[in-house]
Structures are given as C-alpha cells and as structure tokens.
C-alpha positions as CSV (number, residue, x, y, z in Angstrom):
1,X,19.0,-32.6,-87.8
2,X,18.3,-34.0,-91.2
3,X,15.1,-35.8,-92.1
4,X,14.2,-36.0,-88.4
5,X,17.2,-38.2,-87.6
6,X,19.8,-36.8,-85.2
7,X,23.3,-36.6,-86.8
8,X,26.5,-35.6,-85.2
9,X,27.4,-34.3,-88.6
10,X,25.2,-31.3,-87.8
11,X,28.1,-30.2,-85.5
12,X,31.8,-29.8,-86.1
13,X,34.0,-32.8,-85.5
14,X,34.9,-33.4,-81.8
15,X,38.6,-34.0,-82.6
16,X,41.1,-32.2,-84.9
17,X,43.8,-33.5,-87.2
18,X,47.0,-34.3,-85.2
19,X,45.2,-34.4,-81.9
20,X,46.6,-36.8,-79.3
21,X,43.9,-39.2,-78.1
22,X,43.5,-42.2,-75.9
23,X,41.3,-45.2,-76.6
24,X,38.4,-45.6,-74.1
25,X,37.9,-49.2,-75.0
26,X,39.5,-52.3,-76.6
27,X,38.8,-52.5,-80.4
28,X,38.7,-55.8,-82.2
29,X,38.8,-56.4,-85.9
30,X,35.2,-56.6,-87.2
31,X,36.4,-57.9,-90.5
32,X,37.2,-54.6,-92.1
33,X,40.9,-54.5,-91.1
34,X,42.9,-56.3,-93.8
35,X,45.6,-58.7,-92.7
36,X,44.2,-59.4,-89.2
37,X,41.8,-62.2,-88.1
38,X,38.2,-61.3,-87.2
39,X,38.1,-60.7,-83.4
40,X,41.8,-59.9,-83.2
41,X,42.6,-57.0,-80.9
42,X,43.7,-53.9,-82.9
43,X,43.6,-51.3,-80.1
44,X,43.7,-51.8,-76.3
45,X,41.9,-49.6,-73.8
46,X,44.3,-46.8,-72.9
47,X,46.4,-47.0,-76.1
48,X,47.7,-43.6,-77.4
49,X,47.3,-42.4,-80.9
50,X,46.9,-39.3,-83.2
51,X,44.0,-38.3,-85.4
52,X,45.2,-38.6,-89.0
53,X,41.9,-38.6,-90.9
54,X,38.3,-37.5,-90.3
55,X,35.6,-39.1,-92.4
56,X,31.9,-40.0,-92.1
57,X,29.8,-43.2,-91.8
58,X,26.2,-43.6,-92.8
59,X,25.9,-39.8,-93.2
60,X,25.4,-39.7,-89.4
61,X,28.7,-40.2,-87.6
62,X,32.2,-38.8,-87.8
63,X,34.8,-41.6,-88.0
64,X,38.3,-40.6,-86.8
65,X,41.2,-42.4,-88.4
66,X,43.7,-42.8,-85.5
67,X,47.3,-43.8,-86.0
68,X,48.4,-45.9,-83.0
69,X,52.2,-45.5,-83.3
70,X,53.1,-48.3,-80.8
71,X,51.2,-51.0,-82.8
72,X,51.4,-49.4,-86.3
73,X,47.7,-49.7,-86.7
74,X,45.4,-47.0,-88.2
75,X,41.9,-47.7,-86.9
76,X,38.6,-45.9,-87.6
77,X,36.9,-44.9,-84.3
78,X,33.9,-43.1,-83.1
79,X,34.1,-40.0,-80.9
80,X,32.6,-42.0,-77.9
81,X,35.6,-44.4,-78.2
82,X,38.2,-41.7,-77.7
83,X,39.3,-39.0,-75.3
84,X,41.5,-36.1,-76.1
85,X,44.8,-35.7,-74.3
86,X,45.4,-32.3,-75.9
87,X,42.3,-30.6,-74.4
88,X,41.9,-32.1,-70.9
89,X,40.9,-29.8,-68.1
90,X,43.9,-28.8,-66.1
91,X,43.1,-31.0,-63.2
92,X,42.5,-34.1,-65.5
93,X,45.7,-33.4,-67.4
94,X,47.7,-33.7,-64.2
95,X,46.3,-37.2,-63.6
96,X,46.8,-38.4,-67.2
97,X,49.9,-40.7,-67.3
98,X,52.8,-39.3,-69.3
99,X,54.3,-41.2,-72.2
100,X,57.9,-42.1,-72.4
101,X,58.8,-38.6,-73.5
102,X,57.2,-37.0,-70.5
103,X,54.2,-35.6,-72.5
C-alpha cells in the first residue's frame, strides 16, 4: 500500500507473458484504439487471447496487453476482465471449451 491507497502493484502481476486468457466481458473502444469508432466492439466476452505486454495505469493497476488472434486486436485489459486458461483448477479445465486445435 502506498500513501494509504491500495494498489495491485504491491503484488506481482496476476498473469504472465504468453499466458492464454479468455475475456470475461465485451470490451468496446473508449476512444484509445486508433482506427476504430468509439463504442465499436474490440473484444467479445469469451474471446481467447495471449498476454503479450504487462504495463501499469495510474500507478495503481496492471494493464495486460492481450493479443486476440482471431480479430487481430491487441487490447489493454485489467485482471478482473480476464481469466487464465493455462492455470485453471483441473475440474474447471475439463469444462473450458477447447479451441480448434483441441487445446
């Protein structure tokens, strides 16, 4: 905790580089994604991607740059917007839908 304000930066990042993740929610362009209209959908709930960058925002949050290969978008997302598919408990991993390669 710095200056009395809780910060997730006090801990290690939740996700690692190259980790396979799934979006927990639909993400729309807030005006920071060049070439897309404000409000346009960038990521749909359930889309699969891979963490390609880990940065910070407002010295409080980790922002994970996620490459969504199906759409070609790289989108910055908070940890609460993602779930790891590489580190699921065994029971949950069996329920997670496989991609076209059976992974």
